[in-house]
Each structure stands twice: as structure tokens, then as C-alpha cells.
N, CA, C and O atoms as CSV, one atom per row, in Angstrom:
chain,resi,resn,atom,element,x,y,z
A,1,MET,N,N,32.205,-14.933,4.603
A,1,MET,CA,C,31.524,-14.053,3.664
A,1,MET,C,C,32.194,-12.682,3.733
A,1,MET,O,O,32.441,-12.153,4.816
A,2,SER,N,N,32.478,-12.127,2.582
A,2,SER,CA,C,33.178,-10.851,2.546
A,2,SER,C,C,32.233,-9.696,2.921
A,2,SER,O,O,31.013,-9.819,2.806
A,3,PRO,N,N,32.805,-8.597,3.362
A,3,PRO,CA,C,31.968,-7.435,3.694
A,3,PRO,C,C,31.151,-6.934,2.501
A,3,PRO,O,O,30.045,-6.425,2.680
A,4,LEU,N,N,31.683,-7.073,1.299
A,4,LEU,CA,C,30.933,-6.639,0.117
A,4,LEU,C,C,29.692,-7.507,-0.097
A,4,LEU,O,O,28.629,-7.001,-0.454
A,5,ASP,N,N,29.833,-8.805,0.122
A,5,ASP,CA,C,28.676,-9.706,0.009
A,5,ASP,C,C,27.629,-9.395,1.072
A,5,ASP,O,O,26.428,-9.458,0.809
A,6,LYS,N,N,28.095,-9.059,2.278
A,6,LYS,CA,C,27.162,-8.687,3.341
A,6,LYS,C,C,26.415,-7.403,2.992
A,6,LYS,O,O,25.233,-7.257,3.300
A,7,MET,N,N,27.120,-6.474,2.345
A,7,MET,CA,C,26.475,-5.229,1.937
A,7,MET,C,C,25.368,-5.512,0.917
A,7,MET,O,O,24.270,-4.965,1.018
A,8,TRP,N,N,25.664,-6.372,-0.069
A,8,TRP,CA,C,24.661,-6.686,-1.084
A,8,TRP,C,C,23.475,-7.429,-0.481
A,8,TRP,O,O,22.332,-7.210,-0.882
A,9,ALA,N,N,23.744,-8.306,0.481
A,9,ALA,CA,C,22.641,-9.019,1.145
A,9,ALA,C,C,21.752,-8.035,1.890
A,9,ALA,O,O,20.529,-8.179,1.885
A,10,SER,N,N,22.349,-7.040,2.528
A,10,SER,CA,C,21.528,-6.056,3.238
A,10,SER,C,C,20.759,-5.176,2.260
A,10,SER,O,O,19.615,-4.815,2.535
A,11,PHE,N,N,21.362,-4.821,1.123
A,11,PHE,CA,C,20.644,-4.045,0.106
A,11,PHE,C,C,19.455,-4.827,-0.446
A,11,PHE,O,O,18.384,-4.258,-0.660
A,12,ILE,N,N,19.635,-6.114,-0.674
A,12,ILE,CA,C,18.534,-6.949,-1.172
A,12,ILE,C,C,17.418,-7.005,-0.136
A,12,ILE,O,O,16.242,-6.906,-0.486
A,13,ALA,N,N,17.777,-7.163,1.139
A,13,ALA,CA,C,16.768,-7.197,2.207
A,13,ALA,C,C,16.014,-5.883,2.282
A,13,ALA,O,O,14.794,-5.881,2.440
A,14,ILE,N,N,16.721,-4.762,2.170
A,14,ILE,CA,C,16.069,-3.450,2.213
A,14,ILE,C,C,15.142,-3.276,1.019
A,14,ILE,O,O,14.021,-2.788,1.165
A,15,GLY,N,N,15.605,-3.671,-0.157
A,15,GLY,CA,C,14.766,-3.562,-1.358
A,15,GLY,C,C,13.510,-4.411,-1.271
A,15,GLY,O,O,12.429,-3.966,-1.657
A,16,LEU,N,N,13.646,-5.626,-0.769
A,16,LEU,CA,C,12.470,-6.487,-0.603
A,16,LEU,C,C,11.511,-5.922,0.435
A,16,LEU,O,O,10.294,-6.041,0.295
A,17,MET,N,N,12.061,-5.311,1.471
A,17,MET,CA,C,11.211,-4.697,2.502
A,17,MET,C,C,10.411,-3.530,1.913
A,17,MET,O,O,9.225,-3.379,2.206
A,18,VAL,N,N,11.056,-2.713,1.090
A,18,VAL,CA,C,10.356,-1.599,0.437
A,18,VAL,C,C,9.273,-2.135,-0.491
A,18,VAL,O,O,8.156,-1.619,-0.515
A,19,LEU,N,N,9.609,-3.173,-1.256
A,19,LEU,CA,C,8.637,-3.769,-2.175
A,19,LEU,C,C,7.441,-4.351,-1.418
A,19,LEU,O,O,6.298,-4.181,-1.841
A,20,ALA,N,N,7.698,-5.033,-0.306
A,20,ALA,CA,C,6.604,-5.589,0.500
A,20,ALA,C,C,5.742,-4.474,1.084
A,20,ALA,O,O,4.519,-4.599,1.140
A,21,SER,N,N,6.368,-3.399,1.513
A,21,SER,CA,C,5.623,-2.271,2.067
A,21,SER,C,C,4.737,-1.616,1.008
A,21,SER,O,O,3.579,-1.296,1.276
A,22,LEU,N,N,5.274,-1.420,-0.180
A,22,LEU,CA,C,4.478,-0.842,-1.268
A,22,LEU,C,C,3.335,-1.768,-1.680
A,22,LEU,O,O,2.241,-1.307,-2.002
A,23,LEU,N,N,3.592,-3.061,-1.667
A,23,LEU,CA,C,2.555,-4.033,-2.025
A,23,LEU,C,C,1.419,-4.024,-1.005
A,23,LEU,O,O,0.249,-4.082,-1.384
A,24,ILE,N,N,1.745,-3.953,0.260
A,24,ILE,CA,C,0.715,-3.875,1.303
A,24,ILE,C,C,-0.078,-2.576,1.187
A,24,ILE,O,O,-1.302,-2.571,1.313
A,25,THR,N,N,0.635,-1.477,0.945
A,25,THR,CA,C,-0.046,-0.187,0.805
A,25,THR,C,C,-1.002,-0.207,-0.381
A,25,THR,O,O,-2.135,0.262,-0.273
A,26,PHE,N,N,-0.553,-0.750,-1.517
A,26,PHE,CA,C,-1.417,-0.854,-2.693
A,26,PHE,C,C,-2.612,-1.751,-2.410
A,26,PHE,O,O,-3.740,-1.415,-2.772
A,27,ALA,N,N,-2.374,-2.890,-1.765
A,27,ALA,CA,C,-3.460,-3.831,-1.490
A,27,ALA,C,C,-4.519,-3.215,-0.591
A,27,ALA,O,O,-5.713,-3.433,-0.796
A,28,ARG,N,N,-4.092,-2.451,0.397
A,28,ARG,CA,C,-5.058,-1.870,1.334
A,28,ARG,C,C,-5.816,-0.688,0.746
A,28,ARG,O,O,-6.976,-0.462,1.091
A,29,ASN,N,N,-5.179,0.061,-0.130
A,29,ASN,CA,C,-5.818,1.275,-0.653
A,29,ASN,C,C,-6.593,1.071,-1.950
A,29,ASN,O,O,-7.577,1.772,-2.187
A,30,LYS,N,N,-6.181,0.143,-2.784
A,30,LYS,CA,C,-6.754,0.055,-4.130
A,30,LYS,C,C,-7.533,-1.217,-4.425
A,30,LYS,O,O,-8.247,-1.273,-5.426
A,31,THR,N,N,-7.418,-2.243,-3.581
A,31,THR,CA,C,-8.063,-3.512,-3.915
A,31,THR,C,C,-9.019,-3.941,-2.808
A,31,THR,O,O,-8.982,-3.426,-1.691
A,32,THR,N,N,-9.870,-4.895,-3.152
A,32,THR,CA,C,-10.802,-5.479,-2.182
A,32,THR,C,C,-10.909,-6.975,-2.436
A,32,THR,O,O,-10.485,-7.478,-3.478
A,33,GLY,N,N,-11.472,-7.662,-1.483
A,33,GLY,CA,C,-11.792,-9.075,-1.650
A,33,GLY,C,C,-10.575,-9.975,-1.702
A,33,GLY,O,O,-9.595,-9.784,-0.982
A,34,ILE,N,N,-10.671,-10.968,-2.584
A,34,ILE,CA,C,-9.649,-12.008,-2.671
A,34,ILE,C,C,-8.329,-11.445,-3.197
A,34,ILE,O,O,-7.263,-11.928,-2.814
A,35,ILE,N,N,-8.380,-10.428,-4.074
A,35,ILE,CA,C,-7.157,-9.812,-4.591
A,35,ILE,C,C,-6.367,-9.174,-3.447
A,35,ILE,O,O,-5.142,-9.282,-3.385
A,36,ARG,N,N,-7.080,-8.516,-2.558
A,36,ARG,CA,C,-6.429,-7.900,-1.399
A,36,ARG,C,C,-5.761,-8.952,-0.520
A,36,ARG,O,O,-4.643,-8.752,-0.044
A,37,PHE,N,N,-6.444,-10.066,-0.306
A,37,PHE,CA,C,-5.886,-11.148,0.498
A,37,PHE,C,C,-4.648,-11.742,-0.161
A,37,PHE,O,O,-3.646,-11.988,0.510
A,38,VAL,N,N,-4.709,-11.971,-1.461
A,38,VAL,CA,C,-3.577,-12.573,-2.177
A,38,VAL,C,C,-2.362,-11.643,-2.151
A,38,VAL,O,O,-1.244,-12.091,-1.899
A,39,LEU,N,N,-2.578,-10.356,-2.411
A,39,LEU,CA,C,-1.469,-9.408,-2.388
A,39,LEU,C,C,-0.867,-9.294,-0.985
A,39,LEU,O,O,0.352,-9.206,-0.835
A,40,SER,N,N,-1.709,-9.294,0.022
A,40,SER,CA,C,-1.209,-9.243,1.398
A,40,SER,C,C,-0.445,-10.511,1.755
A,40,SER,O,O,0.567,-10.451,2.453
A,41,LEU,N,N,-0.919,-11.644,1.287
A,41,LEU,CA,C,-0.226,-12.903,1.543
A,41,LEU,C,C,1.137,-12.927,0.860
A,41,LEU,O,O,2.119,-13.377,1.451
A,42,VAL,N,N,1.204,-12.447,-0.370
A,42,VAL,CA,C,2.482,-12.384,-1.090
A,42,VAL,C,C,3.451,-11.473,-0.345
A,42,VAL,O,O,4.623,-11.811,-0.185
A,43,ALA,N,N,2.972,-10.331,0.107
A,43,ALA,CA,C,3.833,-9.407,0.849
A,43,ALA,C,C,4.301,-10.043,2.156
A,43,ALA,O,O,5.455,-9.873,2.551
A,44,PHE,N,N,3.423,-10.767,2.820
A,44,PHE,CA,C,3.808,-11.436,4.057
A,44,PHE,C,C,4.840,-12.528,3.791
A,44,PHE,O,O,5.796,-12.672,4.553
A,45,LEU,N,N,4.662,-13.291,2.728
A,45,LEU,CA,C,5.606,-14.361,2.396
A,45,LEU,C,C,6.961,-13.818,1.964
A,45,LEU,O,O,7.965,-14.527,2.033
A,46,MET,N,N,6.994,-12.569,1.521
A,46,MET,CA,C,8.269,-11.957,1.162
A,46,MET,C,C,9.156,-11.756,2.384
A,46,MET,O,O,10.366,-11.576,2.241
A,47,PHE,N,N,8.579,-11.784,3.582
A,47,PHE,CA,C,9.372,-11.604,4.776
A,47,PHE,C,C,10.262,-12.804,5.084
A,47,PHE,O,O,11.201,-12.677,5.870
A,48,ILE,N,N,9.998,-13.948,4.495
A,48,ILE,CA,C,10.871,-15.110,4.691
A,48,ILE,C,C,12.243,-14.848,4.071
A,48,ILE,O,O,13.248,-14.963,4.773
A,49,PRO,N,N,12.326,-14.494,2.761
A,49,PRO,CA,C,13.663,-14.177,2.231
A,49,PRO,C,C,14.257,-12.907,2.835
A,49,PRO,O,O,15.477,-12.787,2.944
A,50,ILE,N,N,13.406,-11.959,3.226
A,50,ILE,CA,C,13.926,-10.757,3.888
A,50,ILE,C,C,14.648,-11.156,5.166
A,50,ILE,O,O,15.749,-10.672,5.432
A,51,PHE,N,N,14.049,-12.023,5.951
A,51,PHE,CA,C,14.663,-12.470,7.201
A,51,PHE,C,C,15.970,-13.214,6.934
A,51,PHE,O,O,16.959,-13.012,7.639
A,52,ILE,N,N,15.974,-14.071,5.919
A,52,ILE,CA,C,17.191,-14.832,5.592
A,52,ILE,C,C,18.317,-13.887,5.175
A,52,ILE,O,O,19.443,-14.021,5.654
A,53,TYR,N,N,18.026,-12.933,4.288
A,53,TYR,CA,C,19.054,-11.976,3.869
A,53,TYR,C,C,19.522,-11.120,5.041
A,53,TYR,O,O,20.700,-10.769,5.116
A,54,MET,N,N,18.627,-10.784,5.943
A,54,MET,CA,C,19.001,-9.991,7.109
A,54,MET,C,C,19.975,-10.762,7.991
A,54,MET,O,O,20.984,-10.211,8.432
A,55,VAL,N,N,19.682,-12.017,8.248
A,55,VAL,CA,C,20.557,-12.833,9.081
A,55,VAL,C,C,21.919,-13.023,8.401
A,55,VAL,O,O,22.958,-12.967,9.059
A,56,VAL,N,N,21.906,-13.245,7.101
A,56,VAL,CA,C,23.165,-13.416,6.360
A,56,VAL,C,C,24.000,-12.150,6.446
A,56,VAL,O,O,25.219,-12.224,6.600
A,57,SER,N,N,23.365,-10.991,6.349
A,57,SER,CA,C,24.132,-9.752,6.387
A,57,SER,C,C,24.677,-9.452,7.786
A,57,SER,O,O,25.636,-8.693,7.923
A,58,LEU,N,N,24.078,-10.037,8.821
A,58,LEU,CA,C,24.564,-9.812,10.182
A,58,LEU,C,C,25.700,-10.759,10.567
A,58,LEU,O,O,26.521,-10.416,11.417
A,59,LEU,N,N,25.760,-11.922,9.966
A,59,LEU,CA,C,26.793,-12.907,10.345
A,59,LEU,C,C,28.099,-12.677,9.640
A,59,LEU,O,O,29.056,-13.421,9.856
């Protein structure tokens, strides 16, 4: 994998991490009940591709 591809993989991981963080912040501050649970679950599940992109950018 070229260094440029590794850079893009790390940028994607960083962007997904920011998006997950904003989603958790929104869920905790603005929502309640099942909507809060669903948004938190989506943000948590986003960590799977974040982890994959992180590992790809390190190898």
C-alpha cells in the first residue's frame, strides 16, 4: 500500500471518529429514550470501520 493510500485511510478514520464523537454529543445533549440509544449504538458501531482504517493506515 502506498504512503498516499495510508494517508487517505488515516484521514477517513479521523473523519469517522469526529462524526462518531459529534453523534454521541448530540445524542446525549438533545435526545432521550430509544432515539438516544439508537444514535449511541450507531456511533459505537462506527468504531468498527474506524478500527479497520486505523490498522490499514499503520501497516
